[in-house]
N, C-alpha and C positions, 0 to 999 in steps of 0.2 A: 520582305514581308515581315511584319511584326508578329511576335508570338501571340497566340490567343489561348482560349480555353476550350474544353470539350464537355459535352453533356450528352447523356443517353436520352434520346427522344423516341420512345417506343422502340421499334426495331432498328432505328438509325442512330449512329453516333455523329453528332453535328459539332462543327467547329465554329467558334464565334470570337469576336473581339468585344470587350466591354470597357466602358469608361463612364464616369459620373454616377457611380453607385450610391452616392449620398442623396440623390434626388428621389422624390416620391413617384413622379410620373416616368413611364418608360417609353422609349422610342426605338423601334426596330427598323433597321436598314436592310433592304433586300436588293441584291445586285442583279445585273442583266445576265443574259445567257450566252454570250459569245465564247469562242474558244479561249480557254485560259482565264476566264472571268472568275472573280472571287470577291468576297466582301471587301478585302483590303484593296484590291486593284480598282474597284469602283468608288469606295468611300473612305479610303485610308486617311485622306486629308480632311474629310468632313467630320470624322468622329469627334475630334477634340473640340470642334466648334459646337456641335450639338450637345456634347457632354457638359458644357457650362450650364445647361438648363434642364437636361433630362438624363436619366439613366439610359445610356445609349448602347445598343447591341447591334453590331454589324455581323450578320450571319452568313456563313457559306451555305448556300442552299444545297440540298441533296444532289450529288453528282458533280459538285464544284469544290474548288479549293481543297481543304483538308477534311471535308465531310465525307461520309461513306458514299461510295459510287456503285450503286446496284445496277444490274443490267436488265432488270425487268421490274416494272412498277406501274401503278395506275396513271391516268392522265396527269400530266406534270403539274398543272396549277393546283389540282386537288392534292396531289402527292406532297408538294412543297408546303402548301397551306397546313395540311395535317401535321407535317413534321414540325413546323413552327409552333403550332398549338402544343405539340409534345414538348418542345423546348420551353415554352411559357409555363406549362404545368410543372416541369422539372425544376424550374427556377422560381416557382411561386409567383409568377406574374399573372394577375387576373385580367389585366387590360393594358393595351399598348396602342400608341399611335404608330403609323407606318410610313416610311419613305421607300418607294419602290421604283426602280429603273427598269423599263422594258419587261423582260421576263419576270423580274421581281415585282413590278407593278401588277402584272397579271396574277401572281401568287397572292399579293396583298388583297386584291379585289375578291378573289375566290375565298380567302379567309374571312373577309368582311361579310360576304354573302352567306357563307355556311355557318359562321360563328359570330353573328353580329354583336353580341354582348362583349366579345373579346377585343373588338377593334374600335379605336377612337378615330381621330382624323387621319385622312389619307392624302399623302403628297405623291403624285404619280407622274413620272417623267417618261413620255413616249411609251405608255404601258402596252404590253401585249394583250391580246384578247379583247380589249376595248376599242382598239384602233380599227376602224373600217375605212378603207381608202375610197373616198367618194369620187375623186378625180385621178389620183395617181395609179399607175399600173401595179398589179399584184401578181407574182411576188415582186417586191421592191429590189433595188440594187443591193441593199445590205443583206436581205434575206438570201438572195442568189449567191452572194459571196460567202455567206455562212454555210450554205449547202456545198459549195465547191471545196471548202477546206478539207473535209474528210473524204471527198470523192476520190476514186481511183485516179492516179496511182498512189494516192495517199497524201497526207499533210506535208506542206513545205513552209519554210519561213516566208517565202514570197507570197503564198496564198494568205497567210496570216496578216502580213503587212497590208495587202490589198483590202482585206476585211476591215482592219483597224482604221485605215485612211478614210473609209466611207463613214466611220462612226463620228468623225469630227469635222467641223468647219476650219478650225485652227490646226493646220497640219504640223505646226511645230510641237504639238503635244505628242506626236507619234515618234518617239525617240528610238534609237537602236536598243537601248536598255529595256524599254517597254516591250518592244517586239521580241527580244530574246527571252525575257521573263515569261511573257504570255505563251510563246511557242514551247518553252520547256514544260509549262504546266499543261498545255493543250495536247501535246503529241504523245504523252504516255499512253500505253495500251489501256489502262484503267479509265483515263479521261476520254479517250476516243470511244470506248464501249459505252460509257455513261452518256456521251453526247448522242450516240446512235439510239440508245434506249429512250432518251428524252424525245428525240424526233419521232420515233415510232409511237410514243404514247399519245401524241397529238393526232395521229392518223387512225387510231383504233375506232372501228365503226360503233362499238357499244358505248363509248364515252366521248365521242367526237364533239358533241354539243357542250360538254363541260368547258371546252376551250373558247366557246363563243360567248364571252362574257358580256358583250354588247347587248345580247338578247335579254340579259337579266339586270342590266345596269339600273333600270328604273326601280329596282328593289333596294338599292343602297340608301341608307338613311344617314350615313356619316357625312360630315362635311368633307368635300373632295376638292383638292387643288390639282388641276391638270397643268403640267408644265411641258412646253414643247419648244424645241429649237426650230426656227423658221427654215433652216437648211437641213433638217433631219432627212437622211436618205435611207433610213431603216423603216421607221414608222412616220411617214410624211405628215405634215401639218393638217391636211384635210382629213386625216384619220381621227382628229380630235372632235370633229363637228357632231357626230352622232352621240358620243359620250357627253358632250357639253349639253346637248339637247335633252337627253333622257335622264341623266342623274339629277335628282331633285335639288341637291344642295351643292352644285358644282360651280367652280369658276375656272377660268383658263388664263394662263399667263404665257405669252410667247416672247422668246428671246431672239432678236435678230443677230446674225453672225454666230449662229450656234447650231450644232448638229444634234446627235443622239445622247451626248453626255453632258447635259446642262450642269450637273453637279461639279464637273471639272472645268468645262469651258467658261462658265459664268460663276466661278467659285464664290466670290464674295456676295454677288447679287443673289445667287441661288440660296445661300445660307440665310441671308437676311429675310428673303421672301418666305422661305419655309418656316423659319422660326416665328416670324410675325403671324403666319397663318396658324401654326400649331398653338400659339398662345392667345389667339384672338378670342373674344367673348362670343 
């Protein structure tokens, strides 16, 4: 993992990677929420491409990577969105575009809903909270494997490999090195506690509806590009339909032969698509 920077965002110390500081417009990348996930594991290869056009920040969301890992916090989408706003304030960023994968997509949407003046265009890959499975079973195969990782008798490398293999259509992407790196990051006591806290935050009765972003999607006024893998086994393609119907300025692009990690599985095509959308008039 490449070295990054730290910033104090309210009560949280957040870790992030930055490139392209010479540009006026800012792009913030928010990763997914699987075991061992981080900004670099999700977007390490993409940062340099986006940095040719934008000041690009790939942020370890709270509880992940090298950012602080609290064991009690509000509903996660709101928690992460507020942390990112704190990062933007600390770095003097008034407004940014966002690219969010899965959990990061949900956090980006919550930020755009709660702080609309701070969010520009949104690129969302299989976003959490917006995805409503019209035909597919729920919980999905990927979500079941996510829950199994930390379940008794505890995490194992085999459980993590099973989870990662559901993420992608191209199985060659799941290397021994990737599995080892993610397992080392995911199996520490701090990471396991943070993962439990995240899961519990989605089940809190008093804030449960904050995670149901699809109910508020009609309020988004930003341009939104939904990107889905046809073979996504975490948030299946039919989950895109309600978001596409209700977000006023939405468009949908579907990659065949692609799972939940479009930014990696369709690296060149994804980068071109996202950059074209972000720079469109």
